[in-house]
MDAnalysis code that builds the backbone (N, CA, C; Angstrom):
import MDAnalysis as mda
import numpy as np

u = mda.Universe.empty(456, n_residues=152, atom_resindex=np.repeat(np.arange(152), 3), trajectory=True)
u.add_TopologyAttr("name", ["N", "CA", "C"] * 152)
u.add_TopologyAttr("resid", np.arange(1, 153))
u.add_TopologyAttr("resname", ["LYS", "ALA", "GLN", "GLU", "GLY", "ASP", "ARG", "PHE", "ALA", "ILE", "VAL", "VAL", "SER", "ARG", "TYR", "ASN", "GLU", "THR", "VAL", "THR", "ARG", "ARG", "LEU", "LEU", "GLU", "GLY", "ALA", "LEU", "SER", "GLY", "LEU", "ARG", "GLU", "GLY", "GLY", "VAL", "SER", "GLU", "GLU", "GLY", "ILE", "ASP", "VAL", "VAL", "TRP", "VAL", "PRO", "GLY", "ALA", "TRP", "GLU", "ILE", "PRO", "LEU", "LEU", "VAL", "ASP", "ARG", "LEU", "ALA", "ARG", "ARG", "LYS", "PRO", "ARG", "TYR", "ALA", "ALA", "ILE", "LEU", "ALA", "LEU", "GLY", "CYS", "VAL", "ILE", "ARG", "GLY", "GLU", "THR", "THR", "HIS", "ASP", "GLN", "HIS", "ILE", "ASN", "ARG", "CYS", "VAL", "SER", "MET", "GLU", "LEU", "GLY", "ARG", "LEU", "ALA", "VAL", "HIS", "TYR", "GLN", "VAL", "PRO", "VAL", "PRO", "PHE", "GLY", "LEU", "LEU", "THR", "CYS", "GLN", "THR", "LEU", "ASP", "GLN", "ALA", "LEU", "GLU", "ARG", "ALA", "GLY", "GLY", "ARG", "VAL", "GLY", "ASN", "LYS", "GLY", "THR", "GLU", "CYS", "ALA", "GLU", "ALA", "ALA", "LEU", "GLU", "LEU", "ALA", "ASP", "LEU", "MET", "ARG", "ARG", "LEU", "LEU", "PRO", "GLU", "ASP", "GLY"])
u.atoms.positions = np.array([
    [8.390, 37.916, -33.223],
    [9.769, 37.999, -34.244],
    [9.936, 39.516, -34.840],
    [11.121, 39.916, -34.698],
    [11.185, 41.642, -35.648],
    [11.663, 41.267, -36.832],
    [11.042, 42.283, -37.800],
    [11.543, 42.425, -39.366],
    [12.411, 42.738, -39.565],
    [13.295, 42.653, -40.673],
    [14.687, 43.366, -40.808],
    [14.373, 44.674, -41.347],
    [14.805, 45.858, -40.309],
    [14.756, 47.141, -40.601],
    [14.053, 47.344, -38.987],
    [13.502, 46.631, -38.766],
    [12.401, 47.217, -37.488],
    [13.638, 48.126, -36.708],
    [13.193, 49.061, -35.893],
    [14.045, 50.000, -35.067],
    [13.377, 50.173, -33.651],
    [14.086, 49.796, -32.461],
    [13.194, 49.993, -31.248],
    [13.872, 50.875, -30.476],
    [13.498, 51.928, -29.547],
    [13.993, 52.543, -28.677],
    [13.549, 52.394, -27.372],
    [14.785, 52.329, -26.546],
    [14.451, 52.046, -25.148],
    [15.085, 53.277, -24.109],
    [14.021, 54.015, -23.600],
    [14.485, 55.348, -22.456],
    [14.445, 54.435, -21.200],
    [15.284, 54.922, -20.605],
    [15.726, 54.210, -19.433],
    [16.049, 55.367, -18.232],
    [15.624, 55.130, -16.773],
    [15.983, 56.154, -16.121],
    [17.166, 55.747, -15.529],
    [17.726, 56.615, -14.860],
    [19.464, 56.567, -14.272],
    [19.207, 56.303, -12.943],
    [18.022, 57.220, -12.410],
    [17.711, 56.918, -10.842],
    [17.232, 55.387, -10.703],
    [17.427, 55.016, -9.652],
    [18.271, 53.683, -9.276],
    [18.483, 52.908, -10.144],
    [19.588, 53.515, -10.792],
    [20.723, 52.623, -11.878],
    [20.634, 51.144, -11.712],
    [21.025, 50.623, -10.257],
    [21.499, 49.531, -9.859],
    [20.159, 48.533, -10.513],
    [19.158, 48.778, -10.370],
    [17.736, 47.919, -10.480],
    [17.548, 48.318, -12.405],
    [17.839, 49.765, -12.480],
    [17.525, 49.997, -14.007],
    [18.354, 49.534, -15.230],
    [19.731, 49.501, -14.909],
    [20.811, 48.702, -15.339],
    [20.134, 47.071, -15.823],
    [19.768, 46.701, -14.849],
    [19.044, 45.040, -15.145],
    [18.083, 45.172, -15.932],
    [17.271, 46.233, -15.700],
    [15.816, 46.236, -16.671],
    [16.384, 46.037, -18.087],
    [17.225, 47.149, -18.247],
    [17.880, 47.158, -19.732],
    [18.680, 46.214, -20.241],
    [19.797, 45.500, -19.372],
    [20.057, 44.069, -19.524],
    [19.125, 43.292, -20.584],
    [17.870, 43.174, -19.610],
    [17.177, 42.084, -20.057],
    [16.321, 42.448, -21.014],
    [16.104, 44.007, -21.644],
    [15.179, 44.454, -22.495],
    [16.151, 43.988, -23.753],
    [17.203, 44.288, -23.425],
    [18.075, 44.297, -24.526],
    [18.404, 42.877, -25.142],
    [18.307, 41.648, -24.199],
    [18.283, 40.349, -24.702],
    [17.496, 39.869, -25.227],
    [15.954, 40.333, -24.900],
    [14.586, 40.340, -25.139],
    [14.743, 40.558, -26.520],
    [15.150, 41.736, -27.038],
    [15.142, 42.148, -28.380],
    [15.818, 41.495, -29.459],
    [17.177, 41.657, -28.724],
    [18.312, 40.736, -29.665],
    [17.696, 39.245, -30.173],
    [16.828, 38.361, -28.685],
    [16.675, 37.371, -29.223],
    [15.329, 37.176, -30.030],
    [14.626, 38.298, -29.914],
    [13.370, 38.533, -31.220],
    [13.996, 39.023, -32.555],
    [15.483, 39.031, -32.484],
    [15.448, 39.059, -34.099],
    [16.186, 40.697, -34.305],
    [16.125, 42.062, -33.454],
    [16.329, 43.159, -33.825],
    [18.016, 42.646, -33.499],
    [18.639, 43.778, -34.590],
    [19.947, 43.743, -34.815],
    [20.637, 44.783, -33.593],
    [21.530, 45.065, -33.540],
    [22.527, 46.258, -32.632],
    [21.826, 47.428, -33.468],
    [22.004, 47.806, -34.668],
    [21.474, 48.679, -35.279],
    [20.490, 49.100, -35.081],
    [19.722, 48.330, -34.957],
    [18.222, 48.195, -34.632],
    [17.750, 49.140, -33.283],
    [18.407, 49.543, -31.996],
    [18.432, 49.825, -30.964],
    [18.843, 50.877, -30.507],
    [17.983, 51.842, -30.196],
    [18.402, 53.113, -29.710],
    [18.282, 52.802, -28.049],
    [19.090, 53.305, -27.117],
    [19.118, 53.593, -25.901],
    [18.964, 55.027, -25.462],
    [18.226, 55.523, -24.929],
    [18.530, 56.941, -24.262],
    [18.060, 56.891, -23.086],
    [19.290, 57.329, -22.176],
    [19.164, 57.782, -20.629],
    [18.749, 59.205, -20.412],
    [17.783, 58.950, -19.323],
    [17.639, 60.061, -18.677],
    [17.516, 60.239, -17.330],
    [17.147, 61.094, -16.726],
    [17.491, 61.530, -15.128],
    [17.047, 60.329, -14.125],
    [15.605, 60.423, -14.568],
    [14.559, 59.782, -13.542],
    [13.256, 59.510, -14.370],
    [12.244, 58.655, -13.727],
    [11.140, 58.442, -14.127],
    [10.139, 59.272, -14.874],
    [10.446, 60.852, -14.076],
    [9.502, 61.888, -14.525],
    [9.821, 62.323, -15.994],
    [11.222, 62.255, -16.059],
    [11.473, 62.621, -17.483],
    [11.176, 61.767, -18.852],
    [10.480, 60.365, -18.273],
    [10.386, 59.276, -19.507],
    [9.781, 59.782, -20.405],
    [8.749, 60.286, -20.234],
    [7.180, 60.618, -20.972],
    [8.179, 61.651, -22.262],
    [8.968, 62.531, -21.810],
    [9.137, 64.009, -22.421],
    [10.118, 63.056, -23.867],
    [10.991, 62.161, -23.267],
    [11.873, 61.624, -24.124],
    [11.285, 60.607, -25.154],
    [10.077, 60.042, -24.625],
    [8.875, 59.171, -25.579],
    [8.389, 60.002, -26.608],
    [8.002, 61.021, -26.027],
    [7.700, 61.958, -27.081],
    [8.260, 62.372, -28.277],
    [9.826, 62.947, -27.941],
    [10.732, 63.131, -28.518],
    [10.467, 62.158, -29.793],
    [11.041, 60.998, -29.488],
    [11.259, 60.214, -30.276],
    [10.339, 59.065, -30.878],
    [9.026, 59.561, -30.408],
    [7.668, 59.138, -31.114],
    [7.642, 60.059, -32.614],
    [8.189, 61.259, -32.788],
    [8.037, 61.919, -34.096],
    [9.311, 61.955, -34.520],
    [10.187, 60.689, -34.493],
    [11.425, 60.564, -35.407],
    [10.824, 60.025, -36.712],
    [11.234, 60.126, -37.861],
    [11.494, 59.331, -38.842],
    [12.692, 58.972, -39.097],
    [12.733, 57.722, -39.624],
    [11.460, 56.775, -39.601],
    [11.254, 56.001, -38.116],
    [9.791, 55.798, -38.490],
    [9.145, 55.574, -36.877],
    [9.777, 54.591, -36.438],
    [9.865, 54.425, -35.231],
    [10.237, 53.209, -34.076],
    [8.749, 52.069, -34.396],
    [9.276, 51.299, -34.275],
    [8.225, 49.835, -33.884],
    [7.772, 49.980, -32.628],
    [8.832, 50.133, -31.758],
    [8.040, 50.474, -30.408],
    [9.223, 51.169, -29.652],
    [8.594, 51.825, -28.481],
    [9.541, 52.472, -27.480],
    [9.033, 52.320, -26.174],
    [10.392, 51.354, -25.568],
    [10.348, 50.959, -24.492],
    [10.546, 52.063, -23.252],
    [9.446, 52.354, -22.542],
    [9.792, 52.853, -21.034],
    [10.398, 51.999, -20.038],
    [11.914, 52.174, -19.431],
    [12.014, 51.596, -18.405],
    [12.898, 52.393, -17.171],
    [12.171, 52.223, -16.192],
    [12.531, 53.028, -14.557],
    [12.446, 52.146, -13.598],
    [12.143, 52.452, -12.529],
    [12.170, 52.079, -11.343],
    [12.150, 53.310, -10.371],
    [10.595, 53.117, -9.451],
    [10.496, 54.472, -8.569],
    [10.091, 53.309, -7.210],
    [10.983, 53.580, -6.074],
    [10.718, 53.144, -4.925],
    [9.710, 53.917, -3.753],
    [8.815, 53.485, -3.177],
    [8.236, 54.277, -1.741],
    [9.112, 54.666, -1.187],
    [8.975, 56.029, -0.845],
    [10.041, 56.640, 0.325],
    [8.635, 56.760, 1.346],
    [9.367, 57.934, 2.320],
    [8.226, 58.302, 3.548],
    [7.274, 58.923, 2.862],
    [7.321, 59.564, 1.636],
    [6.167, 60.804, 1.401],
    [5.574, 59.548, 0.062],
    [4.212, 60.382, -0.230],
    [3.783, 60.437, -1.183],
    [4.276, 60.431, -2.580],
    [5.296, 61.045, -2.462],
    [5.961, 61.630, -4.154],
    [5.946, 60.533, -4.955],
    [6.213, 59.298, -4.578],
    [6.077, 58.264, -5.599],
    [4.930, 58.144, -6.013],
    [3.968, 58.085, -5.560],
    [2.444, 57.810, -6.230],
    [2.188, 58.696, -6.992],
    [2.403, 60.030, -6.820],
    [2.266, 61.295, -8.016],
    [3.127, 60.715, -9.359],
    [4.238, 60.624, -9.099],
    [5.457, 60.342, -10.004],
    [4.629, 59.269, -10.884],
    [4.474, 58.024, -10.293],
    [4.077, 56.669, -10.869],
    [2.794, 57.179, -11.497],
    [1.969, 57.600, -10.793],
    [0.608, 58.180, -11.690],
    [0.639, 58.986, -12.909],
    [1.688, 60.089, -12.584],
    [1.433, 61.173, -13.764],
    [2.318, 60.393, -15.208],
    [3.221, 59.391, -14.773],
    [4.040, 58.970, -15.546],
    [3.506, 57.719, -16.532],
    [2.354, 56.876, -15.827],
    [1.760, 55.980, -16.276],
    [0.844, 56.622, -17.304],
    [0.217, 57.488, -17.120],
    [-1.043, 57.949, -17.718],
    [-0.311, 58.863, -18.775],
    [0.882, 59.263, -18.649],
    [0.960, 60.267, -19.842],
    [1.827, 59.022, -21.106],
    [2.201, 58.270, -20.447],
    [2.903, 56.970, -21.485],
    [1.872, 56.191, -22.075],
    [0.960, 56.115, -21.706],
    [-0.512, 55.467, -22.072],
    [-1.095, 56.693, -23.305],
    [-1.121, 57.972, -23.102],
    [-1.569, 58.778, -23.709],
    [-0.383, 59.210, -25.350],
    [0.816, 58.777, -24.971],
    [1.522, 59.070, -25.972],
    [1.601, 57.984, -26.944],
    [1.355, 56.538, -26.283],
    [1.363, 55.514, -27.180],
    [-0.185, 55.791, -28.345],
    [-1.131, 56.272, -27.657],
    [-2.769, 56.199, -28.527],
    [-2.433, 57.394, -29.338],
    [-1.440, 58.714, -28.717],
    [-1.157, 59.924, -29.761],
    [-0.755, 59.357, -31.055],
    [0.601, 58.972, -30.805],
    [1.172, 58.564, -31.850],
    [1.181, 57.380, -32.310],
    [0.165, 56.481, -31.918],
    [0.457, 55.082, -32.577],
    [1.480, 54.551, -32.778],
    [2.166, 54.106, -31.250],
    [3.327, 53.418, -31.266],
    [3.278, 52.628, -30.294],
    [3.568, 51.711, -30.247],
    [3.485, 50.813, -28.810],
    [4.705, 51.615, -28.048],
    [4.333, 51.740, -26.464],
    [4.978, 52.085, -25.189],
    [4.770, 51.149, -24.492],
    [5.497, 49.985, -24.418],
    [5.336, 48.878, -23.398],
    [5.708, 49.745, -22.128],
    [4.968, 49.287, -20.921],
    [5.764, 50.132, -19.402],
    [6.631, 48.997, -18.702],
    [7.898, 49.556, -18.725],
    [8.473, 48.886, -18.098],
    [8.876, 49.767, -16.522],
    [8.081, 50.559, -15.817],
    [8.402, 51.107, -15.378],
    [8.057, 50.150, -13.413],
    [9.346, 49.908, -12.724],
    [8.804, 49.323, -11.739],
    [8.554, 50.217, -10.588],
    [7.324, 49.661, -10.051],
    [6.466, 50.819, -8.685],
    [6.784, 49.920, -7.472],
    [7.472, 49.807, -7.014],
    [7.806, 48.885, -5.578],
    [7.852, 49.533, -4.245],
    [7.663, 48.962, -3.511],
    [8.144, 49.370, -2.042],
    [8.923, 49.416, -1.627],
    [9.883, 48.254, -2.192],
    [11.004, 48.331, -1.562],
    [12.542, 48.233, -2.327],
    [13.501, 48.440, -2.530],
    [14.738, 47.986, -3.164],
    [14.792, 46.534, -3.390],
    [14.337, 45.698, -2.228],
    [14.228, 44.051, -2.701],
    [13.559, 43.823, -3.646],
    [12.054, 44.290, -3.389],
    [11.206, 44.169, -4.293],
    [11.488, 44.530, -6.156],
    [11.905, 45.298, -5.984],
    [12.463, 45.844, -7.301],
    [13.705, 44.759, -8.120],
    [14.458, 44.504, -7.222],
    [15.638, 44.021, -7.570],
    [15.263, 41.958, -8.001],
    [14.147, 41.705, -7.169],
    [13.320, 40.551, -7.499],
    [12.821, 40.642, -9.017],
    [12.542, 41.838, -9.255],
    [12.058, 42.128, -10.494],
    [12.891, 42.660, -11.657],
    [13.983, 42.383, -11.309],
    [14.774, 43.081, -12.342],
    [16.074, 41.742, -12.613],
    [15.489, 40.747, -12.797],
    [16.475, 39.304, -13.186],
    [16.603, 38.706, -11.821],
    [15.296, 38.859, -10.647],
    [15.806, 38.174, -9.414],
    [14.600, 37.178, -9.685],
    [14.230, 36.281, -8.580],
    [12.914, 35.372, -8.599],
    [11.756, 35.454, -9.601],
    [11.420, 36.750, -9.613],
    [10.152, 37.127, -10.414],
    [10.031, 37.170, -11.427],
    [11.465, 37.222, -12.077],
    [11.862, 37.614, -13.612],
    [12.736, 38.767, -13.870],
    [12.539, 39.024, -15.224],
    [12.938, 40.244, -15.637],
    [12.107, 41.415, -16.371],
    [11.268, 41.990, -15.573],
    [10.564, 42.857, -16.051],
    [10.857, 43.691, -17.442],
    [12.113, 43.729, -17.674],
    [12.681, 44.271, -18.996],
    [12.658, 43.615, -19.879],
    [12.661, 42.252, -19.529],
    [12.485, 41.307, -21.081],
    [11.421, 41.070, -21.287],
    [10.375, 41.258, -20.240],
    [8.651, 41.168, -20.397],
    [8.413, 42.212, -21.182],
    [9.212, 43.476, -20.920],
    [8.607, 44.696, -21.765],
    [9.171, 44.513, -23.238],
    [10.340, 44.022, -23.573],
    [10.964, 43.705, -24.647],
    [10.069, 42.621, -25.737],
    [9.610, 41.358, -25.062],
    [8.278, 40.783, -25.646],
    [7.383, 41.077, -25.819],
    [6.782, 42.429, -24.893],
    [5.562, 42.813, -25.432],
    [5.921, 43.807, -26.683],
    [6.950, 44.556, -26.594],
    [7.343, 45.371, -27.570],
    [7.105, 44.640, -29.100],
    [7.749, 43.345, -28.977],
    [7.923, 42.517, -30.475],
    [6.715, 42.321, -30.576],
    [5.706, 41.912, -29.752],
    [4.385, 41.351, -30.121],
    [3.734, 42.609, -30.486],
    [3.610, 43.746, -29.739],
    [2.605, 44.847, -30.434],
    [3.177, 45.455, -31.508],
    [4.592, 45.454, -32.100],
    [5.040, 45.843, -33.392],
    [4.333, 44.854, -34.585],
    [4.748, 43.747, -33.928],
    [3.765, 42.599, -34.910],
    [2.590, 43.128, -35.433],
    [1.943, 43.480, -34.278],
    [0.382, 43.443, -34.237],
    [-0.123, 44.578, -35.100],
    [0.630, 45.710, -34.840],
    [0.628, 46.904, -35.605],
    [0.661, 46.836, -36.708],
    [1.906, 46.528, -37.021],
    [2.183, 46.409, -38.629],
    [0.868, 45.295, -39.532],
    [0.329, 44.095, -38.680],
    [-0.522, 42.962, -39.793],
    [-1.905, 43.687, -39.622],
    [-2.284, 44.362, -38.362],
    [-3.232, 44.409, -38.085],
    [-4.151, 45.779, -38.337],
    [-3.119, 46.725, -38.075],
    [-3.482, 47.905, -38.291],
    [-2.548, 48.939, -39.286],
    [-2.206, 48.600, -40.295],
    [-1.529, 49.119, -41.414],
    [-1.309, 50.676, -41.654],
    [-0.291, 51.291, -41.545],
    [-0.442, 52.833, -41.754],
    [-1.386, 53.341, -42.782],
    [-1.016, 52.507, -43.576],
    [-1.567, 52.843, -45.211],
    [-2.834, 52.745, -45.653],
    [-3.748, 51.676, -44.673],
    [-4.792, 51.384, -44.334],
    [-6.154, 51.602, -43.913],
])
C-alpha cells in the first residue's frame, strides 16, 4: 500500500503500442488500487524499449525522489537477433540503474516470440504484466522505506 505523497513514474515504450497501452492500463490500475493518487503518477512515453533506460536514469535523478520507476515495453522476436541485443542491454541497464540510484525499477518489458504471446501477457489469458509491475513497485517502495531508510 502506498503512503500519502508517494510518487511513481512509468516509462513506457510507444513501439508495439497495441501491447504497451494495455501494460500501461494495467500498471495504472494496479497503482490506483494500491492507493496512489492520480497526482502521484507521472507517465513518460519513449519511442522504443532502447530509450527506456535513458529516461529511467533522468527520472531517478529528480527530487523529490520517486518511490519506484516502472519500465514498460514490448520487444517481439523478428527475423534477426536484434531483439536479443535490445532485451539484454535494456534489462542489464535497468538493473544497474536501480542499484546505482537505490530506486526500485520493476521490469515490465515483455520479451516475446509473437504478438499473440505479448497480448496474452498484456491483459489476456496470462494476466497483465503491467499490473504485476505495479504490485512489485508498491511492495518494493514499502520495503525500501521500512528496511533501508535513506537516513539510516
